[in-house]
Backbone and ligand atoms as CSV (ligand in chain L), in Angstrom:
chain,resi,resn,atom,element,x,y,z
A,1,MET,N,N,81.204,137.213,104.789
A,1,MET,CA,C,80.772,138.582,104.464
A,1,MET,C,C,79.341,138.553,103.932
A,2,ASN,N,N,78.585,139.562,104.316
A,2,ASN,CA,C,77.228,139.705,103.777
A,2,ASN,C,C,77.171,140.869,102.792
A,3,TYR,N,N,76.140,140.842,101.958
A,3,TYR,CA,C,75.975,141.928,100.984
A,3,TYR,C,C,74.490,142.233,100.826
A,4,HIS,N,N,74.213,143.412,100.280
A,4,HIS,CA,C,72.817,143.815,100.081
A,4,HIS,C,C,72.371,143.723,98.642
A,5,ASN,N,N,73.306,143.971,97.725
A,5,ASN,CA,C,72.869,144.018,96.336
A,5,ASN,C,C,74.067,143.919,95.398
A,6,ILE,N,N,73.767,143.492,94.184
A,6,ILE,CA,C,74.725,143.592,93.083
A,6,ILE,C,C,73.986,144.361,91.994
A,7,THR,N,N,74.434,145.590,91.708
A,7,THR,CA,C,73.740,146.370,90.681
A,7,THR,C,C,74.540,146.327,89.382
A,8,LYS,N,N,73.800,146.371,88.303
A,8,LYS,CA,C,74.399,146.161,86.982
A,8,LYS,C,C,74.175,147.382,86.092
A,9,ASP,N,N,75.082,147.575,85.143
A,9,ASP,CA,C,75.018,148.737,84.249
A,9,ASP,C,C,74.870,150.028,85.054
A,10,ASP,N,N,75.563,150.092,86.170
A,10,ASP,CA,C,75.487,151.230,87.084
A,10,ASP,C,C,76.374,152.364,86.553
A,11,MET,N,N,75.807,153.585,86.460
A,11,MET,CA,C,76.561,154.738,85.937
A,11,MET,C,C,76.901,155.740,87.029
A,12,LEU,N,N,76.493,155.450,88.266
A,12,LEU,CA,C,76.571,156.459,89.322
A,12,LEU,C,C,77.717,156.246,90.298
A,13,ASN,N,N,78.465,155.180,90.132
A,13,ASN,CA,C,79.477,154.834,91.128
A,13,ASN,C,C,80.830,154.543,90.494
A,14,GLY,N,N,81.229,155.444,89.573
A,14,GLY,CA,C,82.511,155.294,88.901
A,14,GLY,C,C,82.365,155.476,87.405
A,15,ASP,N,N,83.516,155.520,86.730
A,15,ASP,CA,C,83.527,155.788,85.287
A,15,ASP,C,C,82.945,154.624,84.488
A,16,GLY,N,N,82.138,154.952,83.494
A,16,GLY,CA,C,81.595,153.937,82.596
A,16,GLY,C,C,80.466,153.147,83.230
A,17,LEU,N,N,80.060,152.106,82.538
A,17,LEU,CA,C,79.031,151.210,83.079
A,17,LEU,C,C,79.721,150.166,83.951
A,18,ARG,N,N,79.182,149.983,85.165
A,18,ARG,CA,C,79.904,149.157,86.120
A,18,ARG,C,C,78.980,148.154,86.798
A,19,VAL,N,N,79.592,147.122,87.345
A,19,VAL,CA,C,78.884,146.258,88.281
A,19,VAL,C,C,79.312,146.705,89.687
A,20,VAL,N,N,78.330,146.817,90.584
A,20,VAL,CA,C,78.607,147.328,91.936
A,20,VAL,C,C,78.186,146.296,92.974
A,21,LEU,N,N,79.115,145.988,93.867
A,21,LEU,CA,C,78.815,145.095,94.989
A,21,LEU,C,C,78.613,145.946,96.236
A,22,TRP,N,N,77.408,145.854,96.808
A,22,TRP,CA,C,77.058,146.637,98.006
A,22,TRP,C,C,77.172,145.713,99.215
A,23,VAL,N,N,78.269,145.850,99.949
A,23,VAL,CA,C,78.496,144.944,101.071
A,23,VAL,C,C,77.777,145.448,102.325
A,24,ALA,N,N,77.614,144.549,103.285
A,24,ALA,CA,C,76.993,144.901,104.568
A,24,ALA,C,C,78.081,145.237,105.585
A,25,GLY,N,N,77.775,146.217,106.454
A,25,GLY,CA,C,78.684,146.530,107.551
A,25,GLY,C,C,79.367,147.871,107.402
A,26,CYS,N,N,79.071,148.793,108.316
A,26,CYS,CA,C,79.782,150.072,108.345
A,26,CYS,C,C,79.737,150.612,109.761
A,27,ASN,N,N,80.923,150.964,110.284
A,27,ASN,CA,C,81.011,151.492,111.647
A,27,ASN,C,C,81.064,153.010,111.697
A,28,HIS,N,N,81.000,153.668,110.551
A,28,HIS,CA,C,81.202,155.121,110.564
A,28,HIS,C,C,79.961,155.888,111.007
A,29,HIS,N,N,78.791,155.330,110.683
A,29,HIS,CA,C,77.520,155.900,111.157
A,29,HIS,C,C,77.420,157.410,110.916
A,30,CYS,N,N,77.692,157.818,109.707
A,30,CYS,CA,C,77.636,159.247,109.353
A,30,CYS,C,C,76.190,159.748,109.447
A,31,GLN,N,N,76.031,160.918,110.017
A,31,GLN,CA,C,74.706,161.530,110.040
A,31,GLN,C,C,74.305,161.865,108.604
A,32,GLY,N,N,73.086,161.466,108.224
A,32,GLY,CA,C,72.621,161.736,106.864
A,32,GLY,C,C,72.994,160.652,105.877
A,33,CYS,N,N,73.592,159.556,106.345
A,33,CYS,CA,C,73.916,158.420,105.467
A,33,CYS,C,C,72.661,157.972,104.717
A,34,GLN,N,N,72.829,157.734,103.423
A,34,GLN,CA,C,71.671,157.333,102.615
A,34,GLN,C,C,71.375,155.843,102.719
A,35,ASN,N,N,72.311,155.082,103.309
A,35,ASN,CA,C,72.130,153.634,103.373
A,35,ASN,C,C,72.313,153.061,104.784
A,36,PRO,N,N,71.645,153.612,105.795
A,36,PRO,CA,C,71.858,153.078,107.157
A,36,PRO,C,C,71.481,151.615,107.288
A,37,ILE,N,N,70.661,151.140,106.377
A,37,ILE,CA,C,70.297,149.717,106.408
A,37,ILE,C,C,71.529,148.830,106.222
A,38,THR,N,N,72.597,149.412,105.674
A,38,THR,CA,C,73.807,148.622,105.399
A,38,THR,C,C,74.795,148.614,106.562
A,39,TRP,N,N,74.480,149.260,107.668
A,39,TRP,CA,C,75.465,149.365,108.762
A,39,TRP,C,C,75.750,148.029,109.448
A,40,ASP,N,N,74.743,147.197,109.542
A,40,ASP,CA,C,74.867,145.937,110.284
A,40,ASP,C,C,75.652,144.905,109.466
A,41,VAL,N,N,76.773,144.423,110.002
A,41,VAL,CA,C,77.556,143.425,109.252
A,41,VAL,C,C,76.770,142.139,109.034
A,42,GLY,N,N,75.776,141.908,109.889
A,42,GLY,CA,C,74.984,140.687,109.757
A,42,GLY,C,C,73.749,140.868,108.888
A,43,GLY,N,N,73.564,142.060,108.334
A,43,GLY,CA,C,72.379,142.308,107.517
A,43,GLY,C,C,72.539,141.751,106.107
A,44,GLY,N,N,71.458,141.803,105.360
A,44,GLY,CA,C,71.510,141.378,103.959
A,44,GLY,C,C,71.653,139.881,103.801
A,45,LEU,N,N,72.381,139.489,102.782
A,45,LEU,CA,C,72.523,138.082,102.397
A,45,LEU,C,C,73.970,137.655,102.491
A,46,LEU,N,N,74.187,136.380,102.703
A,46,LEU,CA,C,75.550,135.857,102.688
A,46,LEU,C,C,76.128,135.948,101.271
A,47,PHE,N,N,77.338,136.472,101.163
A,47,PHE,CA,C,77.987,136.516,99.853
A,47,PHE,C,C,78.544,135.117,99.568
A,48,ASP,N,N,77.719,134.326,98.928
A,48,ASP,CA,C,78.075,132.912,98.704
A,48,ASP,C,C,78.573,132.694,97.266
A,49,ASP,N,N,78.786,131.446,96.918
A,49,ASP,CA,C,79.330,131.128,95.588
A,49,ASP,C,C,78.431,131.641,94.469
A,50,ALA,N,N,77.112,131.551,94.686
A,50,ALA,CA,C,76.179,132.005,93.646
A,50,ALA,C,C,76.296,133.514,93.439
A,51,ALA,N,N,76.463,134.237,94.528
A,51,ALA,CA,C,76.614,135.694,94.418
A,51,ALA,C,C,77.921,136.041,93.711
A,52,GLU,N,N,78.957,135.289,94.042
A,52,GLU,CA,C,80.252,135.562,93.403
A,52,GLU,C,C,80.177,135.267,91.901
A,53,GLU,N,N,79.493,134.219,91.552
A,53,GLU,CA,C,79.341,133.897,90.129
A,53,GLU,C,C,78.538,134.991,89.413
A,54,GLU,N,N,77.497,135.463,90.075
A,54,GLU,CA,C,76.698,136.548,89.489
A,54,GLU,C,C,77.566,137.785,89.243
A,55,LEU,N,N,78.402,138.088,90.226
A,55,LEU,CA,C,79.273,139.262,90.126
A,55,LEU,C,C,80.247,139.126,88.954
A,56,PHE,N,N,80.892,137.984,88.858
A,56,PHE,CA,C,81.923,137.824,87.831
A,56,PHE,C,C,81.328,137.594,86.443
A,57,THR,N,N,80.133,137.041,86.381
A,57,THR,CA,C,79.452,136.918,85.083
A,57,THR,C,C,79.176,138.303,84.525
A,58,GLU,N,N,78.781,139.202,85.399
A,58,GLU,CA,C,78.509,140.577,84.968
A,58,GLU,C,C,79.798,141.289,84.578
A,59,LEU,N,N,80.813,141.125,85.390
A,59,LEU,CA,C,82.082,141.805,85.131
A,59,LEU,C,C,82.694,141.352,83.802
A,60,ALA,N,N,82.426,140.119,83.421
A,60,ALA,CA,C,83.002,139.569,82.187
A,60,ALA,C,C,82.433,140.211,80.926
A,61,LYS,N,N,81.280,140.841,81.035
A,61,LYS,CA,C,80.640,141.386,79.829
A,61,LYS,C,C,81.496,142.505,79.233
A,62,PRO,N,N,81.669,142.481,77.927
A,62,PRO,CA,C,82.592,143.435,77.292
A,62,PRO,C,C,82.239,144.901,77.549
A,63,HIS,N,N,80.952,145.229,77.689
A,63,HIS,CA,C,80.602,146.639,77.856
A,63,HIS,C,C,80.768,147.130,79.293
A,64,ILE,N,N,81.079,146.241,80.207
A,64,ILE,CA,C,81.265,146.640,81.605
A,64,ILE,C,C,82.705,147.120,81.826
A,65,ALA,N,N,82.816,148.387,82.239
A,65,ALA,CA,C,84.137,149.002,82.381
A,65,ALA,C,C,84.888,148.491,83.605
A,66,GLY,N,N,84.148,148.040,84.604
A,66,GLY,CA,C,84.827,147.571,85.799
A,66,GLY,C,C,83.872,147.337,86.947
A,67,ILE,N,N,84.469,147.162,88.118
A,67,ILE,CA,C,83.697,146.835,89.320
A,67,ILE,C,C,83.890,147.929,90.367
A,68,THR,N,N,82.845,148.181,91.125
A,68,THR,CA,C,82.934,149.098,92.258
A,68,THR,C,C,82.483,148.366,93.519
A,69,PHE,N,N,83.320,148.469,94.552
A,69,PHE,CA,C,82.959,147.935,95.868
A,69,PHE,C,C,82.409,149.094,96.692
A,70,SER,N,N,81.183,148.923,97.181
A,70,SER,CA,C,80.570,149.975,97.987
A,70,SER,C,C,79.806,149.318,99.128
A,71,GLY,N,N,78.976,150.107,99.811
A,71,GLY,CA,C,78.256,149.488,100.909
A,71,GLY,C,C,77.311,150.473,101.578
A,72,GLY,N,N,77.344,150.411,102.959
A,72,GLY,CA,C,78.309,149.769,103.856
A,72,GLY,C,C,79.733,150.210,103.555
A,73,ASP,N,N,80.665,149.557,104.194
A,73,ASP,CA,C,82.072,149.874,103.946
A,73,ASP,C,C,82.834,148.600,103.624
A,74,PRO,N,N,83.353,148.513,102.397
A,74,PRO,CA,C,84.136,147.328,102.025
A,74,PRO,C,C,85.375,147.152,102.902
A,75,LEU,N,N,85.808,148.254,103.543
A,75,LEU,CA,C,86.992,148.150,104.404
A,75,LEU,C,C,86.632,148.050,105.886
A,76,HIS,N,N,85.368,147.772,106.176
A,76,HIS,CA,C,85.011,147.372,107.547
A,76,HIS,C,C,85.901,146.178,107.898
A,77,PRO,N,N,86.486,146.160,109.091
A,77,PRO,CA,C,87.424,145.071,109.423
A,77,PRO,C,C,86.874,143.678,109.116
A,78,PHE,N,N,85.610,143.498,109.302
A,78,PHE,CA,C,85.012,142.185,109.058
A,78,PHE,C,C,85.017,141.826,107.563
A,79,ASN,N,N,85.031,142.820,106.688
A,79,ASN,CA,C,84.916,142.567,105.248
A,79,ASN,C,C,86.253,142.498,104.523
A,80,ARG,N,N,87.299,142.969,105.168
A,80,ARG,CA,C,88.541,143.205,104.423
A,80,ARG,C,C,89.086,141.968,103.723
A,81,SER,N,N,89.193,140.841,104.416
A,81,SER,CA,C,89.852,139.693,103.782
A,81,SER,C,C,89.070,139.231,102.559
A,82,GLU,N,N,87.768,139.221,102.644
A,82,GLU,CA,C,86.952,138.780,101.502
A,82,GLU,C,C,87.014,139.801,100.365
A,83,VAL,N,N,86.941,141.065,100.692
A,83,VAL,CA,C,87.024,142.103,99.653
A,83,VAL,C,C,88.412,142.087,99.004
A,84,PHE,N,N,89.442,141.925,99.787
A,84,PHE,CA,C,90.793,141.870,99.213
A,84,PHE,C,C,90.943,140.653,98.297
A,85,ARG,N,N,90.350,139.546,98.678
A,85,ARG,CA,C,90.383,138.359,97.804
A,85,ARG,C,C,89.672,138.653,96.477
A,86,LEU,N,N,88.552,139.317,96.543
A,86,LEU,CA,C,87.804,139.639,95.317
A,86,LEU,C,C,88.559,140.642,94.450
A,87,ILE,N,N,89.191,141.606,95.072
A,87,ILE,CA,C,89.985,142.580,94.310
A,87,ILE,C,C,91.094,141.856,93.542
A,88,LYS,N,N,91.769,140.955,94.223
A,88,LYS,CA,C,92.873,140.203,93.585
A,88,LYS,C,C,92.351,139.385,92.409
A,89,LYS,N,N,91.225,138.740,92.621
A,89,LYS,CA,C,90.639,137.919,91.565
A,89,LYS,C,C,90.228,138.790,90.370
A,90,CYS,N,N,89.614,139.931,90.639
A,90,CYS,CA,C,89.221,140.856,89.555
A,90,CYS,C,C,90.450,141.282,88.763
A,91,ARG,N,N,91.502,141.641,89.459
A,91,ARG,CA,C,92.711,142.132,88.782
A,91,ARG,C,C,93.341,141.036,87.939
A,92,GLU,N,N,93.366,139.812,88.470
A,92,GLU,CA,C,93.978,138.703,87.727
A,92,GLU,C,C,93.157,138.338,86.495
A,93,LEU,N,N,91.844,138.300,86.645
A,93,LEU,CA,C,90.989,137.874,85.529
A,93,LEU,C,C,90.797,138.968,84.496
A,94,TYR,N,N,90.744,140.212,84.959
A,94,TYR,CA,C,90.410,141.328,84.057
A,94,TYR,C,C,91.367,142.504,84.277
A,95,PRO,N,N,92.616,142.321,83.841
A,95,PRO,CA,C,93.616,143.368,84.127
A,95,PRO,C,C,93.286,144.717,83.502
A,96,ASN,N,N,92.440,144.732,82.469
A,96,ASN,CA,C,92.141,146.004,81.803
A,96,ASN,C,C,90.865,146.678,82.291
A,97,LYS,N,N,90.174,146.048,83.223
A,97,LYS,CA,C,88.978,146.681,83.776
A,97,LYS,C,C,89.363,147.443,85.048
A,98,THR,N,N,88.590,148.447,85.355
A,98,THR,CA,C,88.950,149.279,86.505
A,98,THR,C,C,88.246,148.818,87.780
A,99,ILE,N,N,88.923,149.044,88.890
A,99,ILE,CA,C,88.400,148.689,90.205
A,99,ILE,C,C,88.281,149.975,91.027
A,100,TRP,N,N,87.077,150.269,91.460
A,100,TRP,CA,C,86.813,151.410,92.343
A,100,TRP,C,C,86.366,150.881,93.694
A,101,LEU,N,N,86.636,151.651,94.731
A,101,LEU,CA,C,86.217,151.245,96.071
A,101,LEU,C,C,85.810,152.486,96.878
A,102,TYR,N,N,84.639,152.406,97.472
A,102,TYR,CA,C,84.160,153.460,98.367
A,102,TYR,C,C,84.405,153.048,99.806
A,103,THR,N,N,84.926,153.970,100.611
A,103,THR,CA,C,85.128,153.682,102.028
A,103,THR,C,C,84.913,154.936,102.866
A,104,GLY,N,N,84.454,154.751,104.091
A,104,GLY,CA,C,84.324,155.871,105.018
A,104,GLY,C,C,85.631,156.202,105.712
A,105,PHE,N,N,86.641,155.329,105.556
A,105,PHE,CA,C,87.955,155.637,106.131
A,105,PHE,C,C,88.638,156.713,105.298
A,106,ASN,N,N,89.506,157.478,105.926
A,106,ASN,CA,C,90.357,158.392,105.171
A,106,ASN,C,C,91.501,157.607,104.556
A,107,TRP,N,N,92.013,158.113,103.450
A,107,TRP,CA,C,93.138,157.477,102.776
A,107,TRP,C,C,94.279,157.201,103.754
A,108,GLU,N,N,94.563,158.166,104.609
A,108,GLU,CA,C,95.697,158.016,105.529
A,108,GLU,C,C,95.514,156.816,106.465
A,109,ASP,N,N,94.270,156.422,106.697
A,109,ASP,CA,C,93.994,155.294,107.597
A,109,ASP,C,C,94.203,153.944,106.910
A,110,VAL,N,N,94.168,153.929,105.594
A,110,VAL,CA,C,94.190,152.637,104.881
A,110,VAL,C,C,95.341,152.517,103.884
A,111,GLN,N,N,96.162,153.550,103.779
A,111,GLN,CA,C,97.196,153.565,102.732
A,111,GLN,C,C,98.246,152.469,102.910
A,112,ASP,N,N,98.327,151.894,104.117
A,112,ASP,CA,C,99.312,150.828,104.325
A,112,ASP,C,C,98.820,149.463,103.862
A,113,CYS,N,N,97.586,149.372,103.402
A,113,CYS,CA,C,97.050,148.094,102.923
A,113,CYS,C,C,97.626,147.794,101.533
A,114,GLU,N,N,98.553,146.863,101.472
A,114,GLU,CA,C,99.175,146.487,100.192
A,114,GLU,C,C,98.128,146.078,99.160
A,115,GLU,N,N,97.064,145.453,99.642
A,115,GLU,CA,C,96.033,144.927,98.733
A,115,GLU,C,C,95.373,146.036,97.922
A,116,LEU,N,N,95.434,147.261,98.422
A,116,LEU,CA,C,94.768,148.362,97.715
A,116,LEU,C,C,95.554,148.817,96.492
A,117,LYS,N,N,96.767,148.296,96.316
A,117,LYS,CA,C,97.538,148.669,95.124
A,117,LYS,C,C,96.881,148.169,93.843
A,118,ASP,N,N,95.999,147.195,93.966
A,118,ASP,CA,C,95.274,146.702,92.783
A,118,ASP,C,C,94.015,147.508,92.492
A,119,VAL,N,N,93.709,148.470,93.337
A,119,VAL,CA,C,92.519,149.309,93.129
A,119,VAL,C,C,92.934,150.532,92.300
A,120,ASP,N,N,92.070,150.951,91.388
A,120,ASP,CA,C,92.374,152.136,90.576
A,120,ASP,C,C,91.972,153.426,91.272
A,121,VAL,N,N,90.778,153.429,91.832
A,121,VAL,CA,C,90.252,154.669,92.418
A,121,VAL,C,C,89.588,154.360,93.760
A,122,ILE,N,N,89.905,155.173,94.764
A,122,ILE,CA,C,89.232,155.066,96.058
A,122,ILE,C,C,88.499,156.382,96.345
A,123,ALA,N,N,87.190,156.275,96.558
A,123,ALA,CA,C,86.401,157.427,97.010
A,123,ALA,C,C,86.328,157.293,98.520
A,124,GLU,N,N,86.925,158.246,99.239
A,124,GLU,CA,C,87.153,158.043,100.668
A,124,GLU,C,C,86.559,159.126,101.551
A,125,GLY,N,N,86.461,158.785,102.824
A,125,GLY,CA,C,86.060,159.741,103.843
A,125,GLY,C,C,84.605,159.592,104.254
A,126,ARG,N,N,84.339,159.986,105.483
A,126,ARG,CA,C,82.970,159.960,105.990
A,126,ARG,C,C,82.124,161.006,105.283
A,127,PHE,N,N,80.851,160.737,105.175
A,127,PHE,CA,C,79.926,161.747,104.650
A,127,PHE,C,C,79.625,162.745,105.754
A,128,VAL,N,N,79.843,164.026,105.482
A,128,VAL,CA,C,79.580,165.088,106.463
A,128,VAL,C,C,78.441,165.952,105.925
A,129,GLU,N,N,77.304,165.845,106.621
A,129,GLU,CA,C,76.088,166.494,106.111
A,129,GLU,C,C,76.276,168.006,105.931
A,130,ALA,N,N,77.013,168.632,106.852
A,130,ALA,CA,C,77.210,170.087,106.775
A,130,ALA,C,C,78.036,170.474,105.553
A,131,LEU,N,N,78.737,169.507,104.987
A,131,LEU,CA,C,79.586,169.789,103.814
A,131,LEU,C,C,78.988,169.209,102.535
A,132,LEU,N,N,77.689,168.912,102.585
A,132,LEU,CA,C,76.992,168.378,101.407
A,132,LEU,C,C,77.237,169.271,100.193
A,133,ASP,N,N,77.601,168.651,99.083
A,133,ASP,CA,C,77.838,169.414,97.854
A,133,ASP,C,C,77.414,168.545,96.682
A,134,ASN,N,N,76.314,168.909,96.058
A,134,ASN,CA,C,75.789,168.099,94.955
A,134,ASN,C,C,76.560,168.281,93.660
A,135,ASN,N,N,77.520,169.193,93.661
A,135,ASN,CA,C,78.262,169.451,92.424
A,135,ASN,C,C,79.557,168.651,92.318
A,136,ILE,N,N,79.875,167.898,93.357
A,136,ILE,CA,C,81.116,167.120,93.297
A,136,ILE,C,C,80.821,165.769,92.675
A,137,HIS,N,N,81.671,165.379,91.754
A,137,HIS,CA,C,81.474,164.118,91.074
A,137,HIS,C,C,81.847,162.943,91.979
A,138,TRP,N,N,80.996,161.977,92.056
A,138,TRP,CA,C,81.217,160.668,92.681
A,138,TRP,C,C,81.099,160.641,94.194
A,139,VAL,N,N,81.188,161.757,94.891
A,139,VAL,CA,C,81.031,161.748,96.353
A,139,VAL,C,C,80.013,162.800,96.761
A,140,GLY,N,N,79.621,162.771,98.057
A,140,GLY,CA,C,78.519,163.624,98.484
A,140,GLY,C,C,78.890,164.862,99.274
A,141,SER,N,N,80.051,164.852,99.941
A,141,SER,CA,C,80.418,166.028,100.738
A,141,SER,C,C,81.856,166.435,100.405
A,142,SER,N,N,82.126,167.717,100.604
A,142,SER,CA,C,83.363,168.291,100.056
A,142,SER,C,C,84.632,167.825,100.766
A,143,ASN,N,N,84.492,167.192,101.934
A,143,ASN,CA,C,85.670,166.637,102.608
A,143,ASN,C,C,86.139,165.336,101.969
A,144,GLN,N,N,85.257,164.696,101.212
A,144,GLN,CA,C,85.593,163.387,100.634
A,144,GLN,C,C,86.450,163.579,99.381
A,145,ARG,N,N,87.358,162.625,99.170
A,145,ARG,CA,C,88.274,162.742,98.032
A,145,ARG,C,C,88.167,161.503,97.146
A,146,VAL,N,N,88.337,161.734,95.838
A,146,VAL,CA,C,88.326,160.640,94.864
A,146,VAL,C,C,89.767,160.487,94.405
A,147,ILE,N,N,90.415,159.442,94.892
A,147,ILE,CA,C,91.868,159.334,94.798
A,147,ILE,C,C,92.297,158.352,93.717
A,148,ASP,N,N,93.233,158.809,92.884
A,148,ASP,CA,C,93.872,157.931,91.902
A,148,ASP,C,C,94.943,157.136,92.659
A,149,VAL,N,N,94.671,155.873,92.894
A,149,VAL,CA,C,95.511,155.089,93.801
A,149,VAL,C,C,96.912,154.861,93.229
A,150,LYS,N,N,96.994,154.511,91.958
A,150,LYS,CA,C,98.315,154.210,91.385
A,150,LYS,C,C,99.213,155.449,91.395
A,151,LYS,N,N,98.661,156.577,90.955
A,151,LYS,CA,C,99.459,157.813,90.954
A,151,LYS,C,C,99.854,158.194,92.367
A,152,THR,N,N,98.979,157.955,93.312
A,152,THR,CA,C,99.274,158.309,94.707
A,152,THR,C,C,100.399,157.443,95.260
A,153,PHE,N,N,100.344,156.157,94.984
A,153,PHE,CA,C,101.427,155.285,95.459
A,153,PHE,C,C,102.739,155.641,94.762
A,154,GLU,N,N,102.679,155.955,93.461
A,154,GLU,CA,C,103.904,156.254,92.710
A,154,GLU,C,C,104.552,157.552,93.174
A,155,SER,N,N,103.735,158.555,93.413
A,155,SER,CA,C,104.292,159.881,93.716
A,155,SER,C,C,104.513,160.095,95.216
A,156,GLY,N,N,103.853,159.270,96.035
A,156,GLY,CA,C,103.993,159.445,97.483
A,156,GLY,C,C,103.164,160.588,98.017
A,157,LYS,N,N,102.378,161.211,97.166
A,157,LYS,CA,C,101.463,162.251,97.655
A,157,LYS,C,C,100.110,162.064,96.974
A,158,ILE,N,N,99.081,162.525,97.621
A,158,ILE,CA,C,97.728,162.253,97.137
A,158,ILE,C,C,97.490,162.858,95.758
A,159,ALA,N,N,97.086,162.001,94.815
A,159,ALA,CA,C,96.728,162.444,93.473
A,159,ALA,C,C,95.241,162.188,93.288
A,160,LEU,N,N,94.514,163.201,92.945
A,160,LEU,CA,C,93.068,163.037,92.759
A,160,LEU,C,C,92.763,162.484,91.382
A,161,HIS,N,N,91.717,161.691,91.320
A,161,HIS,CA,C,91.250,161.147,90.035
A,161,HIS,C,C,90.673,162.278,89.199
A,162,ASN,N,N,90.994,162.302,87.927
A,162,ASN,CA,C,90.423,163.310,87.032
A,162,ASN,C,C,88.980,162.956,86.742
A,163,THR,N,N,88.068,163.847,87.121
A,163,THR,CA,C,86.657,163.539,86.887
A,163,THR,C,C,86.125,164.369,85.733
L,1,SF4,S1,S,80.695,155.603,105.436
L,1,SF4,FE1,FE,79.091,155.591,103.870
L,1,SF4,S2,S,77.812,153.801,104.375
L,1,SF4,FE2,FE,79.040,154.251,106.175
L,1,SF4,S3,S,77.726,155.561,107.453
L,1,SF4,FE3,FE,79.052,156.908,106.216
L,1,SF4,S4,S,77.842,157.380,104.393
L,1,SF4,FE4,FE,76.899,155.584,105.367
């Protein structure tokens, strides 16, 4: 898997101060995407041991509320196994920190992924320029949903994250 950046003390991609991993690769190609440079799975840098250490060193800091996987699309087929491995590791090492994940897939397309049960919040759906709404928290267009994953799995119906 390749990645473009690891941002620290990030306040724009989930609750609290977070570390964000921006992976490479997205097949959704939404018109108006702010990060088209991330579409190519071969772009950016190899997510190697040094990058993983950087990520987890940041996540370990007491003031960091959790990790957010973004991109690109962490659920691009090419990225899934590596992202799922990282999610599992985050959950095992830091059970009290939150895990957020941004994806261009709709919830209905990915809800069968058992690995997502360790994620707290999924911000989902393609960005639709005609539905741009700057007043929605955490996402850019009104078709996108910010889903509380645990409540959704428990209740069997989509539960939105309280923003
Ligand atoms: S899903 Fe996100 S990264 Fe992918 S094209 Fe759409 S807006 Fe860009």
